[in-house]
TORKOL-4160 file (C-alpha; in steps of 0.2 Angstrom, whole numbers, padded with zeros to 4 digits, m for minus):
365
<pt num="1" X="0073" Y="0086" Z="0034"/>
<pt num="2" X="0085" Y="0073" Z="0026"/>
<pt num="3" X="0088" Y="0073" Z="0007"/>
<pt num="4" X="0078" Y="0060" Z="m0002"/>
<pt num="5" X="0089" Y="0047" Z="m0010"/>
<pt num="6" X="0085" Y="0038" Z="m0027"/>
<pt num="7" X="0089" Y="0020" Z="m0027"/>
<pt num="8" X="0083" Y="0016" Z="m0045"/>
<pt num="9" X="0083" Y="0029" Z="m0059"/>
<pt num="10" X="0076" Y="0024" Z="m0076"/>
<pt num="11" X="0082" Y="0036" Z="m0090"/>
<pt num="12" X="0072" Y="0036" Z="m0106"/>
<pt num="13" X="0070" Y="0017" Z="m0106"/>
<pt num="14" X="0062" Y="0009" Z="m0121"/>
<pt num="15" X="0059" Y="m0009" Z="m0126"/>
<pt num="16" X="0053" Y="m0014" Z="m0144"/>
<pt num="17" X="0050" Y="m0031" Z="m0151"/>
<pt num="18" X="0053" Y="m0029" Z="m0170"/>
<pt num="19" X="0047" Y="m0014" Z="m0180"/>
<pt num="20" X="0029" Y="m0013" Z="m0175"/>
<pt num="21" X="0028" Y="m0017" Z="m0156"/>
<pt num="22" X="0034" Y="m0004" Z="m0144"/>
<pt num="23" X="0031" Y="m0011" Z="m0127"/>
<pt num="24" X="0039" Y="0002" Z="m0116"/>
<pt num="25" X="0041" Y="0020" Z="m0123"/>
<pt num="26" X="0054" Y="0032" Z="m0117"/>
<pt num="27" X="0050" Y="0029" Z="m0098"/>
<pt num="28" X="0059" Y="0040" Z="m0085"/>
<pt num="29" X="0056" Y="0036" Z="m0067"/>
<pt num="30" X="0065" Y="0039" Z="m0050"/>
<pt num="31" X="0062" Y="0027" Z="m0036"/>
<pt num="32" X="0067" Y="0031" Z="m0019"/>
<pt num="33" X="0076" Y="0022" Z="m0005"/>
<pt num="34" X="0064" Y="0012" Z="0007"/>
<pt num="35" X="0049" Y="0016" Z="m0004"/>
<pt num="36" X="0035" Y="0005" Z="m0009"/>
<pt num="37" X="0032" Y="0009" Z="m0027"/>
<pt num="38" X="0018" Y="0002" Z="m0038"/>
<pt num="39" X="0018" Y="0001" Z="m0057"/>
<pt num="40" X="m0001" Y="0001" Z="m0062"/>
<pt num="41" X="m0010" Y="m0001" Z="m0078"/>
<pt num="42" X="m0021" Y="m0012" Z="m0089"/>
<pt num="43" X="m0015" Y="m0028" Z="m0097"/>
<pt num="44" X="m0003" Y="m0024" Z="m0111"/>
<pt num="45" X="0002" Y="m0007" Z="m0104"/>
<pt num="46" X="0021" Y="m0012" Z="m0103"/>
<pt num="47" X="0022" Y="m0013" Z="m0084"/>
<pt num="48" X="0028" Y="m0032" Z="m0083"/>
<pt num="49" X="0041" Y="m0028" Z="m0097"/>
<pt num="50" X="0047" Y="m0014" Z="m0087"/>
<pt num="51" X="0049" Y="m0025" Z="m0072"/>
<pt num="52" X="0058" Y="m0038" Z="m0082"/>
<pt num="53" X="0070" Y="m0025" Z="m0088"/>
<pt num="54" X="0074" Y="m0020" Z="m0070"/>
<pt num="55" X="0077" Y="m0038" Z="m0066"/>
<pt num="56" X="0088" Y="m0041" Z="m0080"/>
<pt num="57" X="0077" Y="m0054" Z="m0090"/>
<pt num="58" X="0075" Y="m0041" Z="m0104"/>
<pt num="59" X="0087" Y="m0029" Z="m0112"/>
<pt num="60" X="0082" Y="m0011" Z="m0115"/>
<pt num="61" X="0081" Y="m0006" Z="m0133"/>
<pt num="62" X="0086" Y="0011" Z="m0128"/>
<pt num="63" X="0090" Y="0021" Z="m0112"/>
<pt num="64" X="0098" Y="0017" Z="m0096"/>
<pt num="65" X="0094" Y="0009" Z="m0079"/>
<pt num="66" X="0104" Y="0016" Z="m0064"/>
<pt num="67" X="0105" Y="0007" Z="m0047"/>
<pt num="68" X="0114" Y="0018" Z="m0034"/>
<pt num="69" X="0121" Y="0029" Z="m0048"/>
<pt num="70" X="0128" Y="0014" Z="m0058"/>
<pt num="71" X="0121" Y="0009" Z="m0075"/>
<pt num="72" X="0116" Y="m0009" Z="m0073"/>
<pt num="73" X="0108" Y="m0011" Z="m0090"/>
<pt num="74" X="0122" Y="m0022" Z="m0097"/>
<pt num="75" X="0122" Y="m0033" Z="m0081"/>
<pt num="76" X="0114" Y="m0051" Z="m0082"/>
<pt num="77" X="0100" Y="m0055" Z="m0069"/>
<pt num="78" X="0112" Y="m0065" Z="m0058"/>
<pt num="79" X="0124" Y="m0050" Z="m0056"/>
<pt num="80" X="0111" Y="m0038" Z="m0050"/>
<pt num="81" X="0106" Y="m0035" Z="m0031"/>
<pt num="82" X="0088" Y="m0036" Z="m0035"/>
<pt num="83" X="0076" Y="m0051" Z="m0032"/>
<pt num="84" X="0060" Y="m0054" Z="m0043"/>
<pt num="85" X="0046" Y="m0063" Z="m0035"/>
<pt num="86" X="0033" Y="m0070" Z="m0047"/>
<pt num="87" X="0015" Y="m0074" Z="m0044"/>
<pt num="88" X="0019" Y="m0093" Z="m0043"/>
<pt num="89" X="0029" Y="m0094" Z="m0027"/>
<pt num="90" X="0039" Y="m0109" Z="m0034"/>
<pt num="91" X="0043" Y="m0116" Z="m0017"/>
<pt num="92" X="0052" Y="m0133" Z="m0016"/>
<pt num="93" X="0039" Y="m0146" Z="m0011"/>
<pt num="94" X="0051" Y="m0158" Z="m0003"/>
<pt num="95" X="0059" Y="m0144" Z="0008"/>
<pt num="96" X="0054" Y="m0137" Z="0024"/>
<pt num="97" X="0050" Y="m0118" Z="0026"/>
<pt num="98" X="0067" Y="m0116" Z="0034"/>
<pt num="99" X="0076" Y="m0125" Z="0020"/>
<pt num="100" X="0066" Y="m0116" Z="0007"/>
<pt num="101" X="0071" Y="m0099" Z="0014"/>
<pt num="102" X="0090" Y="m0104" Z="0017"/>
<pt num="103" X="0092" Y="m0111" Z="m0001"/>
<pt num="104" X="0098" Y="m0096" Z="m0009"/>
<pt num="105" X="0111" Y="m0092" Z="0005"/>
<pt num="106" X="0117" Y="m0110" Z="0004"/>
<pt num="107" X="0120" Y="m0108" Z="m0015"/>
<pt num="108" X="0130" Y="m0093" Z="m0011"/>
<pt num="109" X="0140" Y="m0104" Z="0001"/>
<pt num="110" X="0139" Y="m0092" Z="0016"/>
<pt num="111" X="0144" Y="m0098" Z="0033"/>
<pt num="112" X="0132" Y="m0110" Z="0041"/>
<pt num="113" X="0131" Y="m0098" Z="0057"/>
<pt num="114" X="0127" Y="m0083" Z="0046"/>
<pt num="115" X="0113" Y="m0093" Z="0036"/>
<pt num="116" X="0105" Y="m0098" Z="0052"/>
<pt num="117" X="0105" Y="m0081" Z="0060"/>
<pt num="118" X="0098" Y="m0073" Z="0044"/>
<pt num="119" X="0085" Y="m0086" Z="0042"/>
<pt num="120" X="0079" Y="m0084" Z="0060"/>
<pt num="121" X="0078" Y="m0066" Z="0058"/>
<pt num="122" X="0067" Y="m0067" Z="0042"/>
<pt num="123" X="0056" Y="m0080" Z="0050"/>
<pt num="124" X="0053" Y="m0069" Z="0064"/>
<pt num="125" X="0049" Y="m0054" Z="0053"/>
<pt num="126" X="0037" Y="m0064" Z="0042"/>
<pt num="127" X="0029" Y="m0072" Z="0057"/>
<pt num="128" X="0034" Y="m0089" Z="0051"/>
<pt num="129" X="0043" Y="m0096" Z="0066"/>
<pt num="130" X="0030" Y="m0109" Z="0071"/>
<pt num="131" X="0029" Y="m0115" Z="0053"/>
<pt num="132" X="0048" Y="m0117" Z="0051"/>
<pt num="133" X="0048" Y="m0136" Z="0050"/>
<pt num="134" X="0032" Y="m0138" Z="0039"/>
<pt num="135" X="0032" Y="m0142" Z="0021"/>
<pt num="136" X="0023" Y="m0131" Z="0008"/>
<pt num="137" X="0008" Y="m0143" Z="0006"/>
<pt num="138" X="0005" Y="m0141" Z="0024"/>
<pt num="139" X="0003" Y="m0122" Z="0022"/>
<pt num="140" X="m0011" Y="m0110" Z="0017"/>
<pt num="141" X="m0010" Y="m0099" Z="0002"/>
<pt num="142" X="m0006" Y="m0084" Z="0013"/>
<pt num="143" X="0007" Y="m0094" Z="0022"/>
<pt num="144" X="0016" Y="m0100" Z="0006"/>
<pt num="145" X="0016" Y="m0082" Z="0000"/>
<pt num="146" X="0025" Y="m0076" Z="0016"/>
<pt num="147" X="0038" Y="m0090" Z="0013"/>
<pt num="148" X="0041" Y="m0084" Z="m0004"/>
<pt num="149" X="0043" Y="m0067" Z="0002"/>
<pt num="150" X="0054" Y="m0072" Z="0016"/>
<pt num="151" X="0065" Y="m0082" Z="0004"/>
<pt num="152" X="0067" Y="m0066" Z="m0007"/>
<pt num="153" X="0070" Y="m0055" Z="0009"/>
<pt num="154" X="0083" Y="m0066" Z="0017"/>
<pt num="155" X="0095" Y="m0062" Z="0002"/>
<pt num="156" X="0094" Y="m0044" Z="0007"/>
<pt num="157" X="0092" Y="m0037" Z="m0010"/>
<pt num="158" X="0094" Y="m0018" Z="m0013"/>
<pt num="159" X="0077" Y="m0019" Z="m0022"/>
<pt num="160" X="0063" Y="m0032" Z="m0022"/>
<pt num="161" X="0052" Y="m0034" Z="m0037"/>
<pt num="162" X="0035" Y="m0041" Z="m0036"/>
<pt num="163" X="0025" Y="m0046" Z="m0051"/>
<pt num="164" X="0006" Y="m0048" Z="m0046"/>
<pt num="165" X="0011" Y="m0057" Z="m0030"/>
<pt num="166" X="m0007" Y="m0057" Z="m0023"/>
<pt num="167" X="m0016" Y="m0063" Z="m0039"/>
<pt num="168" X="m0018" Y="m0081" Z="m0034"/>
<pt num="169" X="m0027" Y="m0076" Z="m0017"/>
<pt num="170" X="m0045" Y="m0074" Z="m0013"/>
<pt num="171" X="m0052" Y="m0057" Z="m0009"/>
<pt num="172" X="m0051" Y="m0058" Z="0010"/>
<pt num="173" X="m0034" Y="m0065" Z="0010"/>
<pt num="174" X="m0028" Y="m0053" Z="m0003"/>
<pt num="175" X="m0034" Y="m0038" Z="0008"/>
<pt num="176" X="m0025" Y="m0046" Z="0023"/>
<pt num="177" X="m0009" Y="m0049" Z="0013"/>
<pt num="178" X="m0009" Y="m0031" Z="0007"/>
<pt num="179" X="m0006" Y="m0025" Z="0024"/>
<pt num="180" X="0006" Y="m0039" Z="0028"/>
<pt num="181" X="0017" Y="m0034" Z="0013"/>
<pt num="182" X="0017" Y="m0016" Z="0018"/>
<pt num="183" X="0022" Y="m0021" Z="0036"/>
<pt num="184" X="0036" Y="m0032" Z="0029"/>
<pt num="185" X="0042" Y="m0018" Z="0018"/>
<pt num="186" X="0043" Y="m0006" Z="0032"/>
<pt num="187" X="0052" Y="m0018" Z="0044"/>
<pt num="188" X="0064" Y="m0024" Z="0031"/>
<pt num="189" X="0069" Y="m0006" Z="0025"/>
<pt num="190" X="0070" Y="m0013" Z="0007"/>
<pt num="191" X="0063" Y="m0004" Z="m0008"/>
<pt num="192" X="0048" Y="m0014" Z="m0015"/>
<pt num="193" X="0042" Y="m0012" Z="m0033"/>
<pt num="194" X="0026" Y="m0020" Z="m0037"/>
<pt num="195" X="0017" Y="m0023" Z="m0053"/>
<pt num="196" X="m0002" Y="m0024" Z="m0052"/>
<pt num="197" X="m0018" Y="m0020" Z="m0062"/>
<pt num="198" X="m0028" Y="m0019" Z="m0046"/>
<pt num="199" X="m0031" Y="0000" Z="m0042"/>
<pt num="200" X="m0036" Y="m0003" Z="m0024"/>
<pt num="201" X="m0021" Y="m0014" Z="m0021"/>
<pt num="202" X="m0009" Y="0000" Z="m0027"/>
<pt num="203" X="m0019" Y="0013" Z="m0017"/>
<pt num="204" X="m0018" Y="0003" Z="m0001"/>
<pt num="205" X="0001" Y="m0002" Z="m0002"/>
<pt num="206" X="0011" Y="0010" Z="m0011"/>
<pt num="207" X="0020" Y="0026" Z="m0006"/>
<pt num="208" X="0020" Y="0032" Z="m0024"/>
<pt num="209" X="0014" Y="0024" Z="m0040"/>
<pt num="210" X="0015" Y="0026" Z="m0059"/>
<pt num="211" X="0000" Y="0023" Z="m0070"/>
<pt num="212" X="0005" Y="0016" Z="m0087"/>
<pt num="213" X="m0004" Y="0015" Z="m0104"/>
<pt num="214" X="0003" Y="0011" Z="m0121"/>
<pt num="215" X="0020" Y="0009" Z="m0114"/>
<pt num="216" X="0021" Y="0027" Z="m0107"/>
<pt num="217" X="0019" Y="0034" Z="m0090"/>
<pt num="218" X="0003" Y="0044" Z="m0089"/>
<pt num="219" X="0006" Y="0051" Z="m0071"/>
<pt num="220" X="0017" Y="0047" Z="m0056"/>
<pt num="221" X="0014" Y="0053" Z="m0038"/>
<pt num="222" X="0006" Y="0047" Z="m0021"/>
<pt num="223" X="m0010" Y="0038" Z="m0021"/>
<pt num="224" X="m0019" Y="0053" Z="m0015"/>
<pt num="225" X="m0012" Y="0064" Z="m0028"/>
<pt num="226" X="m0017" Y="0052" Z="m0042"/>
<pt num="227" X="m0035" Y="0049" Z="m0035"/>
<pt num="228" X="m0039" Y="0067" Z="m0030"/>
<pt num="229" X="m0029" Y="0076" Z="m0045"/>
<pt num="230" X="m0029" Y="0065" Z="m0060"/>
<pt num="231" X="m0020" Y="0073" Z="m0075"/>
<pt num="232" X="m0031" Y="0065" Z="m0089"/>
<pt num="233" X="m0047" Y="0056" Z="m0092"/>
<pt num="234" X="m0038" Y="0039" Z="m0093"/>
<pt num="235" X="m0030" Y="0041" Z="m0076"/>
<pt num="236" X="m0047" Y="0047" Z="m0068"/>
<pt num="237" X="m0056" Y="0032" Z="m0076"/>
<pt num="238" X="m0042" Y="0020" Z="m0071"/>
<pt num="239" X="m0040" Y="0025" Z="m0053"/>
<pt num="240" X="m0056" Y="0022" Z="m0044"/>
<pt num="241" X="m0073" Y="0027" Z="m0051"/>
<pt num="242" X="m0076" Y="0044" Z="m0058"/>
<pt num="243" X="m0091" Y="0054" Z="m0065"/>
<pt num="244" X="m0085" Y="0063" Z="m0081"/>
<pt num="245" X="m0094" Y="0078" Z="m0088"/>
<pt num="246" X="m0089" Y="0085" Z="m0105"/>
<pt num="247" X="m0090" Y="0103" Z="m0107"/>
<pt num="248" X="m0082" Y="0119" Z="m0113"/>
<pt num="249" X="m0072" Y="0132" Z="m0103"/>
<pt num="250" X="m0082" Y="0148" Z="m0101"/>
<pt num="251" X="m0071" Y="0158" Z="m0089"/>
<pt num="252" X="m0058" Y="0155" Z="m0075"/>
<pt num="253" X="m0072" Y="0149" Z="m0063"/>
<pt num="254" X="m0085" Y="0142" Z="m0075"/>
<pt num="255" X="m0087" Y="0127" Z="m0087"/>
<pt num="256" X="m0102" Y="0126" Z="m0098"/>
<pt num="257" X="m0110" Y="0108" Z="m0098"/>
<pt num="258" X="m0125" Y="0106" Z="m0109"/>
<pt num="259" X="m0130" Y="0125" Z="m0108"/>
<pt num="260" X="m0128" Y="0124" Z="m0089"/>
<pt num="261" X="m0114" Y="0135" Z="m0081"/>
<pt num="262" X="m0105" Y="0125" Z="m0067"/>
<pt num="263" X="m0093" Y="0133" Z="m0055"/>
<pt num="264" X="m0076" Y="0127" Z="m0053"/>
<pt num="265" X="m0060" Y="0133" Z="m0045"/>
<pt num="266" X="m0049" Y="0144" Z="m0055"/>
<pt num="267" X="m0036" Y="0136" Z="m0066"/>
<pt num="268" X="m0021" Y="0143" Z="m0074"/>
<pt num="269" X="m0017" Y="0140" Z="m0093"/>
<pt num="270" X="m0034" Y="0135" Z="m0099"/>
<pt num="271" X="m0042" Y="0144" Z="m0113"/>
<pt num="272" X="m0059" Y="0151" Z="m0115"/>
<pt num="273" X="m0069" Y="0140" Z="m0127"/>
<pt num="274" X="m0057" Y="0125" Z="m0124"/>
<pt num="275" X="m0065" Y="0108" Z="m0123"/>
<pt num="276" X="m0063" Y="0101" Z="m0105"/>
<pt num="277" X="m0070" Y="0087" Z="m0094"/>
<pt num="278" X="m0075" Y="0089" Z="m0076"/>
<pt num="279" X="m0071" Y="0074" Z="m0065"/>
<pt num="280" X="m0081" Y="0072" Z="m0049"/>
<pt num="281" X="m0079" Y="0057" Z="m0038"/>
<pt num="282" X="m0095" Y="0048" Z="m0032"/>
<pt num="283" X="m0091" Y="0052" Z="m0013"/>
<pt num="284" X="m0090" Y="0071" Z="m0017"/>
<pt num="285" X="m0108" Y="0071" Z="m0023"/>
<pt num="286" X="m0120" Y="0076" Z="m0009"/>
<pt num="287" X="m0138" Y="0071" Z="m0008"/>
<pt num="288" X="m0148" Y="0087" Z="m0004"/>
<pt num="289" X="m0164" Y="0087" Z="0005"/>
<pt num="290" X="m0175" Y="0097" Z="0018"/>
<pt num="291" X="m0164" Y="0088" Z="0031"/>
<pt num="292" X="m0148" Y="0095" Z="0024"/>
<pt num="293" X="m0140" Y="0108" Z="0036"/>
<pt num="294" X="m0141" Y="0125" Z="0028"/>
<pt num="295" X="m0122" Y="0128" Z="0029"/>
<pt num="296" X="m0119" Y="0111" Z="0019"/>
<pt num="297" X="m0131" Y="0116" Z="0006"/>
<pt num="298" X="m0124" Y="0133" Z="0004"/>
<pt num="299" X="m0106" Y="0126" Z="0002"/>
<pt num="300" X="m0112" Y="0116" Z="m0014"/>
<pt num="301" X="m0110" Y="0129" Z="m0027"/>
<pt num="302" X="m0117" Y="0117" Z="m0040"/>
<pt num="303" X="m0134" Y="0108" Z="m0039"/>
<pt num="304" X="m0143" Y="0097" Z="m0051"/>
<pt num="305" X="m0160" Y="0088" Z="m0050"/>
<pt num="306" X="m0161" Y="0070" Z="m0056"/>
<pt num="307" X="m0170" Y="0053" Z="m0055"/>
<pt num="308" X="m0163" Y="0038" Z="m0047"/>
<pt num="309" X="m0162" Y="0024" Z="m0060"/>
<pt num="310" X="m0153" Y="0011" Z="m0050"/>
<pt num="311" X="m0148" Y="0007" Z="m0032"/>
<pt num="312" X="m0133" Y="m0004" Z="m0028"/>
<pt num="313" X="m0131" Y="m0009" Z="m0010"/>
<pt num="314" X="m0112" Y="m0013" Z="m0006"/>
<pt num="315" X="m0113" Y="m0015" Z="0013"/>
<pt num="316" X="m0102" Y="m0001" Z="0019"/>
<pt num="317" X="m0111" Y="0011" Z="0007"/>
<pt num="318" X="m0124" Y="0012" Z="m0007"/>
<pt num="319" X="m0121" Y="0018" Z="m0025"/>
<pt num="320" X="m0135" Y="0028" Z="m0032"/>
<pt num="321" X="m0136" Y="0029" Z="m0051"/>
<pt num="322" X="m0144" Y="0046" Z="m0055"/>
<pt num="323" X="m0150" Y="0052" Z="m0072"/>
<pt num="324" X="m0148" Y="0071" Z="m0074"/>
<pt num="325" X="m0148" Y="0083" Z="m0088"/>
<pt num="326" X="m0129" Y="0085" Z="m0087"/>
<pt num="327" X="m0125" Y="0069" Z="m0096"/>
<pt num="328" X="m0132" Y="0054" Z="m0105"/>
<pt num="329" X="m0123" Y="0043" Z="m0093"/>
<pt num="330" X="m0130" Y="0042" Z="m0075"/>
<pt num="331" X="m0120" Y="0050" Z="m0061"/>
<pt num="332" X="m0114" Y="0038" Z="m0048"/>
<pt num="333" X="m0117" Y="0044" Z="m0030"/>
<pt num="334" X="m0109" Y="0035" Z="m0015"/>
<pt num="335" X="m0119" Y="0036" Z="0001"/>
<pt num="336" X="m0112" Y="0029" Z="0017"/>
<pt num="337" X="m0123" Y="0016" Z="0025"/>
<pt num="338" X="m0123" Y="0027" Z="0041"/>
<pt num="339" X="m0133" Y="0040" Z="0031"/>
<pt num="340" X="m0143" Y="0027" Z="0021"/>
<pt num="341" X="m0152" Y="0022" Z="0038"/>
<pt num="342" X="m0160" Y="0039" Z="0038"/>
<pt num="343" X="m0166" Y="0041" Z="0020"/>
<pt num="344" X="m0175" Y="0030" Z="0009"/>
<pt num="345" X="m0168" Y="0029" Z="m0009"/>
<pt num="346" X="m0179" Y="0020" Z="m0022"/>
<pt num="347" X="m0178" Y="0017" Z="m0040"/>
<pt num="348" X="m0188" Y="0031" Z="m0049"/>
<pt num="349" X="m0187" Y="0043" Z="m0035"/>
<pt num="350" X="m0183" Y="0061" Z="m0038"/>
<pt num="351" X="m0167" Y="0068" Z="m0030"/>
<pt num="352" X="m0156" Y="0083" Z="m0029"/>
<pt num="353" X="m0137" Y="0083" Z="m0029"/>
<pt num="354" X="m0124" Y="0096" Z="m0025"/>
<pt num="355" X="m0105" Y="0097" Z="m0025"/>
<pt num="356" X="m0092" Y="0110" Z="m0020"/>
<pt num="357" X="m0082" Y="0119" Z="m0033"/>
<pt num="358" X="m0066" Y="0113" Z="m0027"/>
<pt num="359" X="m0072" Y="0095" Z="m0029"/>
<pt num="360" X="m0073" Y="0096" Z="m0048"/>
<pt num="361" X="m0057" Y="0093" Z="m0056"/>
<pt num="362" X="m0055" Y="0101" Z="m0073"/>
<pt num="363" X="m0046" Y="0091" Z="m0087"/>
<pt num="364" X="m0040" Y="0096" Z="m0104"/>
<pt num="365" X="m0035" Y="0079" Z="m0110"/>
């Protein structure tokens, strides 16, 4: 197995504005070669400031940024082999697609033959060949987005930085462009770093992602790691939808929630009597009925009765909001539409839920 190479390393990077505003607080991250990396977090968490420091538009107040082992912190933006693509595509309206893409190379005064070859290559990669002679006002939103990407990719940056690049697109086009971006990253072999507040976007596109809050990195890992094993209530709430039950650790395999002992998988380092939270994803809760196979019901170490207070139909699935004795807040249960056809869920109906011990994540913070 080949050794993983880090392209960008952030070593204790901070950014403060005056004495009272610390926008980025001691962030350390390693970003790998040919990786699609997402910086994710709510507004004001420091992700855009971090991206601007990588691009050279902001100077760190502390720490270093290494590109291929060289500290680029003191370098101005135009001296870094990184390109930043903003949400506004900033295409030249009077230029064709081909001219827009070639502009940066022409400013570098590269030979005409090389410019033509590189532009033709990126037109093919971005599937823009048939649109090469059109102007921006003759293109759709998704096509303009691809032109802006092609213009950035043609310069062959070591890293491409993207600041909310899909924010201006409608939902359907946004979903299509998420897959398009992933394809372009894979085919170009360039490291992409994207800033987004959209959890689903980060889950779909990134190889790894870092969740930020208050200028700090809360957790970094693959989308599956962060979704299945959040390390805090904040990450559990921010990535997807979570049911969170507050309780007290009773033993290695038990948490007491409102005088009810719930079975969990053994965890090391947690103290008896310690306040904890149980995180259970909506799709991990199972509706139990007389039609449930015995093996499935027996696999559910935890069971609770409740009453449906709301039914929310989403097409692919239906969310049931179920009031139980475990929490003041209803539990959310995600039922696929394939199962919904065979069961009638109505507001006010009684229901029994179950879940496996391994599907409850125990958090201490």
